[in-house]
N, C-alpha and C positions, 0 to 999 in steps of 0.2 A: 633658493630660499622655495620652505614647502608652502602651501597654498593654506591658509586660513581653514582651520575647523568652521563647518559651516553648524556645530551640535553647541547650541548653547543651552546646558543644563548646570539646575543649582545640587545641593546636596538633597534640599527637600522633594528633586523631583524623580530621586533614584529609592525611597522608599521601598523595603522589600515587600514582596507577595507572601503574602504565608505561606511557608513550606507546607502545612498541613491542607491548607485548598487546592494547594496547586498538586501533589501527590493525589488527592484525594479525585480530581479529574481527569488524570490519566488514569489511575486507576478504574475508575466506573467508564471512561473512554475504552477503554483494553478489552474490557470485562463484556462490555453489552456488543453483544454480534459474534464473539467467541462462544459464550457459553449459550446454552439452550436452545440447540435449532441443530439439523441435521445438517450436511454437505450437499452442497446446491448442487444446480447442475454446472453443465461446462467445466470448467478448471478446477475448481473445489473438487468437487466429488472425485474426477479423475485424480490427480495429484494422491488424494487419503486414498484412493483403493488401490494406486502401486505400491503406499507405504506400505498396507496393510498387505499386499502381496509378499513384501521383501520381510516384512515382521514374520510370517506366516512361513517362510523358506517356501515359498513357490517362484520365487526370481531371483534372480541374479543381486546381487548388492552393484557390480559393475554396466549390468547391462540390465537395469530395470526392465520388464514387461509382465502384459495383461492380459490372458487369454490370446498369447501368440502376437501383440501388439508391444510396441516399444513406445517412449514417452512421446510424445511433442515437444516437451522441451527438453534440449538437451544437458540439463543440472543433472547431479547427482547429490550434492551436498543437503538438500532441502529433503530428499528423499529418505535420505540412512538418518534424519534426525528423526523425521517422521515414525522412521521403524524402530529406531532403537529407543524411542519412548514408547510405543505399543508396545517393545520385547520387556523395557523394566514395570510397569505400569500394571500391564495385565496380571489378573483377572480384576486388578483392585480397583481400577480407576474406568470408568465406561472408555469407548473406544474412544468416542466421537470427542470426548476432554484430551482423552493420553496425544492422540495425535496433533491436537492442537497446541498443546503446553510450551512446544519449542517455539513455535510461531507467535506464542502469547510475548514468550521471551523474546522474541529477536524485535517484536514492536516496541517493548520498552526499551529495548537496546539504543534502537533509532530514537527515541524521544530521547534518551541518555546524552548518545553524542551530538545533537542536533544541540543540547544547551551547553555542552562543555565545548562544543564548536564554535557557538557565537561567545561563549565568555571569551576565550582564548583570541578568537578574532577582536573582539573589543578592549583588548586589554595591548593590542600593538599602538603607537605614541601616536601613530595619524592620526588612530579613530576617536583619540581624547578630545572632550569637549575644550572651549576657550573657554582660557585663564583669565576669572573676574579680576576686576583692578583692587577690588578691596576683598577677595577671599569667598569662600564662600562655593565655588563651585564643587561638582561632584568629584568624590574618591575616585581613583580609577577602580578598585574591587566593586565596589559601588554601584559607579556606571556597569561595568560588565554584565555583574549580576543582573543588573535589571535589564538590559538588554538581552541576555541570555533569559530569561522570563519570556520576556515579552518573544523570542526566536522560536522556545517551546510553543507558546499559545499560538503562535501564529501558522504552526504546522499542526496543529490538532484543528486550525479552524480553517483548513485547507480541503475542499468538498471533495476531490478525489482521494483524501487518503481513507474518508470514511469504509467503501465496500471493500476496494484492492487490498488494506491492510488487514481486514480482518477474515483473511481468507487462508488456509493452508495450502500454498502455493509456493511455486519458486519465485514468485513476486515478490513478498514480505520477506523472502531470505537475503535476494538482493537487495531490499531497503536498508536491511539491515548492516549487510557489507558494503553496503556504498557508503552509508554515513561512517562509518568505521573510518575508511580512507578518506571522508571529508574530515574528517575528527583528525587524522593522523598530520594531515599538510596544517591543519590550523593548531595543531598542538607542536611540531617541530621547530618553530623558532625559540620555546620556551624550555621545552623539554625533547631534545633532538632523539635520541634513544628510544623512549616510549611511544614519541609520534611516530618514530619510523616504523617501529613494530606495531603498531596500528594501520599503517597503513598497507604495511607487506601483508596483516590477515586480513585486512577488507579486500586488495586485490587479489590475493589467491582466493577470497571467498568468492568473489564475483565469479571466477574462472569454477569454481565449482558447482556455482548456482548457474551455470549456461552464459552468463553476461561476459566472456575474456574481452570482448573487444569495449566495451566499455570501462572492464577493469583498467586494460594497459593503455587507453587512452588519458582516462584520470589520473593515472599513476604518471606517466611519460608528461602530459601538461601541468600536474604541480613539481614536478621535478625541473621542467623548465621556467617555468615561473619562478621561482624556486632562485634559479643560476639566474636570469635576468636581473632579480631584485639582489643577489648579492654583486652582481656588476655594478648596478647602480649606485649603492652605499659606497663603494671602494673609489675614491677619486680618482687613481690611479687604474685604475681597470682598463681604459683605454691603450694602456701601455704594456701593463703587466696583469694578464689573465688571472683569476681570484685562485686561488688553489683548491685543487679538487676535495669535495665535501665526500667523504667513505659511505655516508647514511644514504646520499642520493645515487650514488654509483650502484651500493645496495637493493636499493629501488628498483633502480633500473635492471638490476639482470634480474628481478624478480620476476618484473613483467614478462623479461624474454624466456625467462623459464616457462610463466604461465600460457604465453604463445605457442612453446612445445607440447606443454603439456594439454591443451585445446584441442593440438592437433591429432598427438597420439589419442585421446582419448575421445575423438567426436563431439569436444562441447562447445564448437563454432556455432552460430544460430545462423539461420538458413534466412538471408534477405527476402523480403516479401516484393520489395521495388528497386528498382535499378536507383543510378546516384542521379539519375536526370530529373531537374525539380519540378520538370515539367509533366512529369507522373502522379504527382502529390495532388491528393484533393484536398486544395487548400480551405476552401468554405467551411468543409468538414472538419479541418484540422483545429484553424482558428478557433471554431465555436468549440472544440473540445479542450483547448488551451485554454477558455474564457472561464469558464466551469470548472475545469479539473481544477486548475491552479489558484483558483481565487478563495478568500481575500488576498491571500499573498503576492500574485503577480502587480497591480495598481501600487501596491505600499513598496516593492523593490522598483518599481521604476521611480518612485518617489522619492529612491533614497539616491538612485543612483544620478537621478537632476541633480538633487540638492548635494551632493557629493563631485560634480561634476568636475572641477575642477582639480580633483584628486587622480581622478582619472589615467589619465595619459601620465602620471606624475608616476615613473616607475619606484620612486623612494618612499612612495607613503601611500601605495594603493592596495596595499596585502591583503585589507580587510574586504576590499571590494572587489578584486582581480581574481580571488580564488571561488568562493562562489559564484560571480558570475562567470566565471570560466566552466564551472561545472554543470551548472544548467545551459549554459550554451551547447556543451558536449551530450548532454544528454538529448535535450532538444533536436539537436543533430542527428541523432542516432534515432530518436524516433521517428525520423521522417524515414528512415531504411525498411523497419519492418514492420511486418501485419500487426503487431501486439504495439501499442504506440501509445496506449494506456499505461500499459504494465510497463514501458519503458519510462515513462514520464515520473512514474512514480519513484523514480531514485532520483529526480531534479527535487524534489518538494525539501528534503531538509537543508541546503545550502539555498534555495528559495524563498525559506522561512529565516535564515538567518539574515541574508541581505533584506529583507522587510522589516529585522527588526532595527535594522541602522535608520531610517527613516524616522521612527520613533521619538529620536535625538533631534530632527529637525522638523518634524510637525509642526503646524502652527494650530491655531485651537479651532480655525473655521474649518481646517480639514479634518482634523480629528473628531468634529462635533459631527461632519457628514457621514463619517467613517462608523461612526455610534449610530446615526441615526439610519442609516441603512441596513447596519444589522439587525437595530430592533424591529424594524419594516420587515426585513426578508423572513429572519426565522421565526417571529410572531407568527406572522402566515402561516409560515409553514407547519407551523405547532399547532396550530386553531386546524386546519385543514388536516391533520392528521387525525386529532380527537374530534373531528367532525364525522370524517370516515368510519372511525370507529365505533360512535354512539349510533350512525344510520346502519352502521353493521347489526347489532344488536336490538336497537327499536323499532327499525324501518322508519327514521326519521333524520333527518331530510329525506325526502321521496328518492332526489335525483341519485345521490351516493350511492344509497342503498338496490337502486335498481341496476346502475354502472356495476358496483359490486357481483350481484348476483348473477346478470348475462356475462359478466368476463367470469368467474366462476359457481356455476350453477350449481356445485357438488357440494362448494363447505358448508360447512356449519357452524358459525361463532363460539366462540368460546369461550368466556372470562374468568381468568385466573388470579386470584387475590393480589398474591405477592406482586406480580408484575403490574397488575391498576393501581398498587398502593405505592410503587416505586414509580409510575409514571406520575400521579399524582405530586408525589415530593419531587421528583425533577422540573415539574411544571412551576409548582410553588419556588423553587432555588432560582428558575429563570425571572419570575416576577421581582424576586427579593434583590435579583443581580443588577436587573434596569432601576431597581429604585435606589438600590448600591450607588449604582455609576452618576446617578444624575443628584447622588447627593457628594458622597464625601470623596477624599483622595482625587480632588480633579488635578493635582500637580502632578502626579505619579506617572511616569511617561510610558507605561505598559498598558495604563488606560483604555487606550484605542482597542487593543486586543483582548480584551476581556470577552467582551461583549461576541463578536467573532467566534474567537472560542468557544465562550457560554452557548453560545445558538448550536453549534454546530454538534457539542456534545447532548444538548436539548433533543433534537431531532434525530440524531442515529438512537438514542436510549430509549426515546419514542418509539420509533420501529422496531428496535428490538424488544419493546413490550408489547406495548398495544397492538400490534401489526405482526408481531412474528409467529401466531399463528397464520396468518394469512399467506404471508411468504413464505414460509416452508411448505404451504399446503401449494403453492404456486410453483416454488423452484426446487423441492425435494422430489426425487424419484424414490424414496425407500418406500411407500405404499405398492406402485408398481412391481420394484423387486420380489415385496414379500409376498404377493399375487401368486407372480408367476414361480417363489419357492413352494408355495402350499402344491401345487400342481406336481411340480417333479420330486420323485421319492431321493432320499437322499443317498449319494452316493452313484446317482447316475447322473452321465454329462448332459451337456446340449451343444449343440453346432448352432453358430449365430450368423447371420446374412445380414449385411446393410444396416447393422444396426451402429449406433453413433456411439461414439466413444465415453459420453457421460450414462449411456443407459448402460454399455457392457459394466462400467464401472459402479453404478446402483447395484447393478445385479452379482457383482462380487462380492461387494461392501456389505451390502445392505443384506441379498437377499444369499449371498452363500454358495451361488449356483455355481458347480462346475462346469466350465463352459470349456468348449476345444475350440481351432483354430475354424475363422471360417473359412465357409466352404468347401471344407474337406466332409461331404456327406455319405460317411463310410461307417463308422462305429458307433457312433452315440445314438440313442433311441430317442430325442428330443432335439428339434428345429427349432432357431427362434428367427423370425423374419420381419424385418421393417416393414411397415405399413403406412400409406400417404393418405389421407383424406377423407372423407365422411364413407368412401367407396371401399377402401380400406387397399388402394392399389399397391401393387410391390415390382420394383424394380427386377427380383428373382423369380426365377418360374419354378415352383414345387412340382413336383411330378406327382400331381394326386394320385396313381394308382400304388404308388409308397408311402405317402404320407397323410396321414388324416387330421385332419383341423379340431384342436380340444377347446379351443378357449384364444378370445381376443381382448387385450389388455392395454385400455387406454389411459393414458395421463390427465389428471382432472380437466387440466388447463388446458394443452399444448396438446391438441387430439390429431395433430398430426403425428405424432409421436406412437403412436399404436402398435405394439409387438403380437403377432401373429405365433401362436404357439403350436407346433405340430408334434403329433409322435410318429412315430416309425409301425407300419403295418404289421 
């Protein structure tokens, strides 16, 4: 006999969240951070510059390079999408916008897959709420829609999604493909072939995005879970094995093919750590988990505790087992590689789906605790953002104004009317949302995730409006690249020595500086050398009899990233 469902949900508790509101929140969240900024240092500008090299015909589509250096990430699909968008939309669309459009679409795809994945998991018979003696329990479709709304809100509320989800990097493409794979196995019990196709595209996409290990593990894990549950549903399974599923066989074959493809094209990731758990910096890792997955992880834990009687029952735990397995596999993989945060990004959609099932079991005290924490945390964050912005403009309060001036001495604050108007509007919307939450719709089960999702959107939009000039000034290397471009005549090339990848990327993407391979100091009349510290120390010894120092260009914030420009005598 299956365990009794812990979900007690009435039809009044699954009232629909207005589609217009949900779409507006998703649209604002996606646009904020993708539009109106430069490509930032490290992975963002490096990935964009590689796409620009491919689009301009300066790099191979199969072996992307930039100034003689290959990509840090072994994936190919993200660079193809960005380069194709640049070629199709240039010169009508600004390059910074054109290259980001595919990644905006992939973030939207991840949202859609999370919603539909949660919906189909909630349609499972074992996930349904308890039937009331006199009727009035939630209808299956309305119940599934309400949990799907909650799953999408939980994903938007995750703090780790904000920055990494708004960069034009392979991580966003991996997120979209992992979400497709997650949706595929959620969909297969209802629509086997569309679900199998989604999972097939997901594992193939993860392979081409440079994460074949995760794609193969998730694909094989989902197939094993389906096989075990088919045996559990068959009373004669102990004596007669269930007939083979051609869809599962096709997915396992596709996973094997992806393994051969990754080997042939060099798409395997290089592990940063051995499998020994003793090598892991556990304190830093746990701290990252806490903030990166907040607030979905405590709600997911509550869901597992509330549905604990279903966890070991293979006949009734699909809605719990599949998202929990995805989170476990991704979390274990994040221990293996240096980029743990970008790997953990792939765990957010299944974690959000798992968190949604806590909504059907959460009591009023826990719901009130979540609401109060969300109001307190995000209101304080919003106030801090506003106070620092006012201090930058007026000098009052003095402490934050002094700190900004000390950290960014060359920064000149600006007031952009449209951005200020958007910031005021979203702040007013947050105040209205808090008032709304304290009044009506007390019975809607998705109510506990409205404030976390709204607060995350509030803070991200405030950062993308009030603080965007400040963040651009601190994170962009556009001005450095333009200063060097003004010194080097068109058509002349420059050698590089010890420059970081993001510096080379900014020189190519924004400065259009023609760069030769490093350390080949024979043909080009210009030389760019990395300098460190206030005294501009270099690790490369430059022959003063052959090269004259023309100028030193320093980043406004990170002065250790100074570049010495030499000209051949």
